[in-house]
N, C-alpha and C positions, 0 to 999 in steps of 0.2 A: 317606475319603469326605467328611468334614466340610471337609477342606482343598479338595477338588475343588469343593464347593458354594460355599465362600468365594470361590475364584478366579473361578468362573462369575459370581457376584454382582457382583464388582468389575468384570469385563469388561462386563457389561450396563450398569452404572452409568456407566461411562466412555463407552459408546456413546451413552446418552441425553444425557449432558452435552455430548458433541461435537455431537450434532444440535441441541441447544438453542443452542449457540454459533453454529453455522452459520446457523440460522433468524434469530437475532438480527442477525448480520452482513448477511444478505440483506435484512431489513427496513430496517436502517440504510442500506444502499446505495440502496434504492429511495426512502427518505425524501430522502436527499441529492439523488438525481436529480430529484426533484419540486420541491425547494426551491432548489437552486443555479441561478444564472443561466447561460444558455447563452452562453459567451463567443464561440463562433464565429458566432453570429447577427448579421447585418449590420444596421446602423441604417437603411440605405437600402433601397429596393425597386426592382423592375423599372420602367423608364420606361413611362408610359402610351402614349407614341408616339415615333416617331423625332425626334431633335433637329431644330430649324428650320435650324440652321447647323452646319457642321463646327467642330471645335475648333481655333482658331488663336489662340495667346496674343498679347495686346497687348504690344509692347515696353515695358519699364519706363519709358523716357524719355517715351513717349507717355502712359502711365498718370499719371506725375507731372504732365505738362502739362494733361491733362484735369482733374485735381483742382485744379490752380492756376487755370485758366480759370473754373471754377465757384466758386472762392473757398471751398472746404470748410473749415469751422471747427468748434468745439466745440459749436455749436448745431445742427448738421446731422445728419440721418439719411439715409444714403446707400444707394440700392438699385442694385445691379448686375445687369442682366438679361442672362443668359447668362454667368455668373460664372467658368466654367472652373476654373482652379487657384486662384481666390480672390485674386489679386494686387491687384485694384482695391479690394475691401472692406478687405483687410489694410492696404494703403498709406493708405487714407482714415483709418483709425484710428491707425495706428502713426506716420505722418509728418505727417498733417494734423489730428490730434486730434478727428476727428469724434465726435460723441456716440455714435453706433452706426452699423453697416453691416450690410447684408443682401445676401447673394448668392443668386441664383435660377438654378438650372440643372436641366434635366430628366434629365441623364445622372448615374446613380449613382456611376460611376467618378470623375467630376469632383468631385462632392460629397465623397467620401472623401478625394481628394487635397487639396481646399481645407481640409477640417477638419484634416488633418495639417499643412498649412502654417500654419494659424492657431494650432495648438498650439505649433509650433516658434517662432512669432513672439510667443507669449505674449499674445495678444489675444482669447482665446475669451470673455472676460467682456463684450466689446463687438462681437464679430463673430459673425454667425449665417449658416449656409448651409441653404437649403431646397431639397429636390428637388421642384420644382414646374413646372408648365407656366406660363411667363411670361405667357401670355394669360389665365390664371385667377388670377394673383396680385393681392392687394389692394395697391394702390400708394398709398393715401391718406395713409400716414404719412411718405412720402418728402418730403425737401426738395431732394434732388439725385438724379437718375437718370442712370446711365452706361449706354452701349450699345456693343457691337461685334457687329452682327448682319449683315443683308444689306438691300439697297434695298427689296425687296418685303416683308420682315419688318418693317422700319421703317414703311412705309406702312400695313400692317395694324395695327400697334401704335399708330399715331398717334391715332386716335380714343379709344382707352382712356387714353393719357396725358393728353390734353386733357380728358376727362370725369372722371378721378379725381384728377389732381393739382391742388393748390391754386395759385391765381394767384401768380406769383413763384417757383415751383419751377423749378430750373435743370435743363436736360437737355443732356447732352454725348454726342456720338456719334463713334466712331472710324471713319473711312473713308467713311461713307455718310450721305447727307442724308435729308430727309423730303419729297421732291417739291416742291410748291409752297408748302410752309411755309418761307419764307425764313429762313435762320439770321441770328442777330444778329452772329455772329463766325465766321470761318473762318481756321484757322491751319494751316501745314504744319510738321510736326516730324519729323525723321528720315525724310524723304521719305513721310510719312503725313499724311493730312488729318484735322483735328478740326473738328466742327461744334458750335455752341453755340446754344441757344435759351432763352428764359424763357417760361413758360406765361402768356399774357396774361389780363387781367381779363375781357375779352369775347372769346370765341373766335369767329372768323368761321365762318359756316356751311360754307363749302367745306372747312375743315380738319377738321370733325367726321366727314367721310365716309371 
């Protein structure tokens, strides 16, 4: 009889011990879930609206010439509006030693791709990509602005460029001009056209519209 009570007591004790371990493990798991970062969560978000232009990469030879024409150097902050896979900001820093480069794109897929390319190029300390509407982006820090958009988008963007950018800021566009704002330079590279402007000290009234 005593042996039976002893065995029963041991079984009950083991049962409570097992329950205690199970509760502790469950609490630990819950705590881990609350404190651990969610590795699958994306750093980007759904775009506010559809992109203004389709994604068509600028050939690297054209990228190089755009940055040569604008004479990008270590004093420059380059903004690329519609930055796609990031090749212009990455090239500006890696090959032209720009102080900093910022790529703006509304498409989260392009931002992810550009960040991966910047990591592979080891330029993440000086290159930044922002998922933004280019019409909402603050451009005042830019000394060089690069574009590969569309004619109507360039015209809609022109008043913003001329109102926010400092006199002397260089602007270069692949393929498309800006209406009656006459470029200072036009070049053909690899059967592509490049247009170049400098923001004037006194902007004519007709260009502000």
